[in-house]
N, C-alpha and C positions, 0 to 999 in steps of 0.2 A: 658200467660194463660196456662202454661204446668200443665198435669195433671199425672206428672209421680211418683209411688210411690217413698217415701224416699229410698235412697241407689241405686235406679235403674239409676238415672240420670247423665249422663255424657254429658253436653251441648255440642254442636258443631256447626259450621256454618251451616250445612245443615239443621238445626233446628232452625235458628236465622232469625229474621226480620231485616230490615233496621233500623238504619244504622249499627248496630253492625255487621250484616253478612258480608257486604263487606269490613270493615277493617280487619276483620278475615280472609277472603276468600284471600285478597290480600297477606296474608302472605306466602301462598304455590305457589300463581300464578307464582313468578320468575322462578320457577322448569318447567313451561311448556311453555316459551317463544320459538320463533324459533332457536335461538344460542344454547339454552340448548338442545333443542328437536333435533338437528342436533349431538350433543355430544351423547344424548340418543339412536339415530338411530344406531350409530356405536356399542355402546355395546349391544343393543338388537339383531343387525344382528350376532356379534360375539358368542353371547351367543345361539342364536338359531341354528348356524352352529355347535357348540360344542355339544349341546345336540341331535342334529339329527345324526350327525356321529357315536356317541356312542349308537344309537339305533340298537336292534338286527334286522336282516332281515329274513323274513320268518319263524318267530316264534312268539308265542302270549306273549305279555307282558301288563302291566297295562298303557294304555296311560295318563290317569288322572295323575299318580305318576310320570312317566318317562318324560311326555312332560308339561302338563298344569301345574302342581303343581312346577316342577323344573324351569320352565321358570318364572313364575310369582313371585314365592318366592325369586329366584334369584335376580330378577329385584328389588323387594321391598328392599333387603337386599343392593343393590349397591345403590338405591335412598337415604336409611337412613345411608350407611356406618355403618351398622349392621354386627357384627362379622361372618363371611362367614361359619365358621364350626358349629355355632348355627342357621342358617337360618331356619331349620325346627320348630323352636319354632314360627316363624312369622306364618307359616300355622297354627299351633295349636291356636294360640292366634285369628287369623283371624276366624277360625272356631268357636271358642268360641263366639267373639265378635258379629259375625253375625248371630248366631243362636238365634232368638227370643223364640224359644221353650223354651229354657232353663230358661225363666221368671216365669213357671207356678207352679213350687214346690220350696219350700225352700231348699230342697237337690240340686236341679239342679241349682238354683241360685247361692249358695254357691260355686259350682263347677265353674261356670262362673266367679264369683267375684274373686274367687282365681286366676283363670289365668288372668283376666285383671289387678289384683295387681301385679301379679308376671311380666306382661307386662310392667307395670308403673314402678316397680323397675328398671328392666332392662333398659328401655328408660331414667329414671331418671339419671341413671350411665351415658348413652351415652351423655346425655344433659350437664352433668358436663365436661365430657371430650372436648365436642364440644365447651363449654363456654371458656376453657381454651386454646384450640387448635382448631379454626373454620376451615371448610375447604369448598367444594363447595356442600357437601350433604345437603339435606332437613333440618336436624334439624340446621344446621349451618345458611342456610337461613333464617329460622323461628326465630332463635335467633338474627338475625340481625333487625327484624322489630319491629316497635313500639308495634303495637296490641298485639303481643306475649308477649313482655316482661310484660305487664299488665294482663296476664291471671293467671286465678287461675290453682290449681293443677287439679281440676274437669274438667276444660275447656281442659286443655293441654290434659288430657286422653283422653277426647271426641274427639277431633281433631285427636289423634293418632289413635284411634279405627277407626276414619271415614276414614283415609287415608289407614290403613292397610287393613281393610275389603273393602273398593273402590278400593284399588289398588291391590287386590289379587282375591278374591272370583269371581268377575265380570269377569275379563279377562280369568281367569282360566277356569271358566265354558263354556265362548264362545269358547275357544280352544277346549274343550272337545265336545261342539256342532258342531264344524266343523267335527271332526271326525264321530260323530254320525250321524249328519245330513245329511252330503254329502254321507255316506253309504245307507241312507234311499232313497236317489233320485240319482241312478246310472248314468242317463241320463244326471242330471245337472253337476254332479262331471265329467262325461266325457267332458262335454260342457266348463267345467271350465281348465281341464287339456289340451285341445286343443287351449284355448286362453287366455293366462297367464295377458292380458290387462283387464279382468273382475274381477281380483282380489280385486282392492279396493270396487268394487259393491257388489262382493259377501260377502266380511267383513260386510258391511252394513246389507246384508240380513240376516246373520248368527246372527248378533247381535239382528235383529229383531225378527228372528224366535224364539232363544233362549229366550230373554229379562230375562238377568241374574238377576236382582232384580224384583220381582213380583209387588209390589207394595209400595206405601208411603201412610201415613195417614197425614191427615190435619183436622184443626178446621175452620169451617165456620166463618169468620168475619162480615159478615152482611146477612140478610135475602135475599136470591136470588132463582132463578128457573133456572134449566138446563135441556133441553129436556123433559118439563113439569113436572119434580120432584122438589117439594117445599123443600128448605132447610132452616133451621132457624139458626139464628147466635148462635154460640157455639155448633152446632151439629158436630159429629165426622164424617167425610167422608173418604173412602178409594179410592185411585186412583190406577186402576189396569191397570199398564203398560201392562202387560202379556194380558189382554183383548183388549186394544187399537191397541196392535200390531198384533192382529188377527182381526182387524176390516174389515170385508168383503167389506164396503162401500168405504173403503179406498185402502184395499188390495185385489185383486182378487186372490181367490186359496191361501187364507191366511195361511192355515196349511201346504203349499208347501215350500220346499226351491226352489227359482227360482235365480239362480245367476245373471241373466241380467234383474231382475226386475227394471223397470224403476224408480219406486218411493221409492226404498228401503230406501232411507236417509230420508223418513217420519217419519220412526220409533221413538219412544218416550222412548227408552231404555236408553238413557242418561239423561232423565227429559227434562225440558222446562224452560225457563225465568232465574231469576237471581240465581236459584239453579242448573242450568245444570252442569252435570259431568266436575269438573274442570281438570280431567285427560283423558278426552276423547281421546285427541290427541295421547297420550302415548298408550292407549288401542288400537286404531287404528293401530299404527306403529307396536306394537307387534303382533298384528294378522294378518297383511299385510305381515310382515317378515317371520313370520311362512310359510304362505302360498305360498310366493314366493321361501323361501330355500327349501321346500317340492318339489315344481314343479321343480327346477333346478335339484335335486336329482332323479326325476322321482319316486319319493315315494309315495306309496298310502297306506292309512290306512284302513284296513278292520275291521269292527267290527265283533266280532266273537259270542258274545252274548249279550242280553238285558242289559244296563247299569243300576247299582245300582243308585236311586235317593237320592239327600239329604233330610232328613226328616225335612224340614221346610217349612213355607208357604212363607218367604221373601226371602230367597237366593234359586233361582231355579237352581237347579245344579245337578251334578252327583258325 
C-alpha cells in the first residue's frame, strides 16, 4: 500500500514487508559478518589515523569537511570499491538522496532526480565491471546473491540510495555530534579523556543524543490504540526517534550528554525489529575508532562557533 507519487519511488528493503524484505536484506548482510568486520576494522583504523595525523593543530578548520565527511565518504568508497579520486560525488549523492525537502517543488525534484540518475549511471558502470571481474566489495557480494539478480533497476537504485545515505549521513553526523556535543559538556569530555574504557558507552550516548535520522513514517495495518491514542487502519503515523531518545521517563536529563549513562544502549537511533540498521556495527566501529585515536593523540576538538544545521526534517545533522 505505497502512496508515493510516480517518479519518486525507489523501493528498497527498508520499506519492504516480509518475505521480500529479508531476502533482499540478506544480499548485503555478508558485508557485516565478524570476519568481514575484522577486515573493515583495520581499514577504519588506518584511515582514522591518516585523517587525524593530517589535521592542523591549534588553528581553526572545518571538522565536518576534514573529519566527518572525509572518514565516512572514504569508508563508502572502500566498501563499494568506488573510484577513490571521485569519492566526493558520493557525498553529493548522499546529500541529495537523504534530503526529503527536495521533493516539494518540481525544480528541486528535478535537481534531486538528476543527481540520482548520475549516481545510477556511475554505479551501473561499476556493476558491469564487477560482473566481469568480481572482488570482495559490496557490489560483488550483491551480484553473487539470488535476490539481487532478480531486482528491477528501480529496486537496485533504491537499495543503493539506502546504503549510501545509510552509510554516510548517519555516521558523519554522529562524528560531528561528538565534536559539538562534548564541547557543550566539558565535564563529560574531561571524564571521557580521563577514562578511555568509557568510549564504547560514550559512542552509544552520542548516537542517542544526536539521533542522526529524526523519524520514519509508517502506515497503520490494523486498528489499534497506543497510550490512549486511537489509530485506524490506513492512518499514516510518524515515529520520531528524536523524541524517543529524549524521553525523560527512560533517559534522565535526556538533553545532556552523559558519557557513563547506564542505559545509553536503549536508544532507538538504529531503529528496532526486522528493520534495525544493517550497518550498525560498522557505524559503531567508525565512531569508537575515531574516539580512541583522538584519545591516543591527546587531541581535543574545541568548537569555536555554533554549527550550521542541515535544513531537512529527516537527516538531523550539521
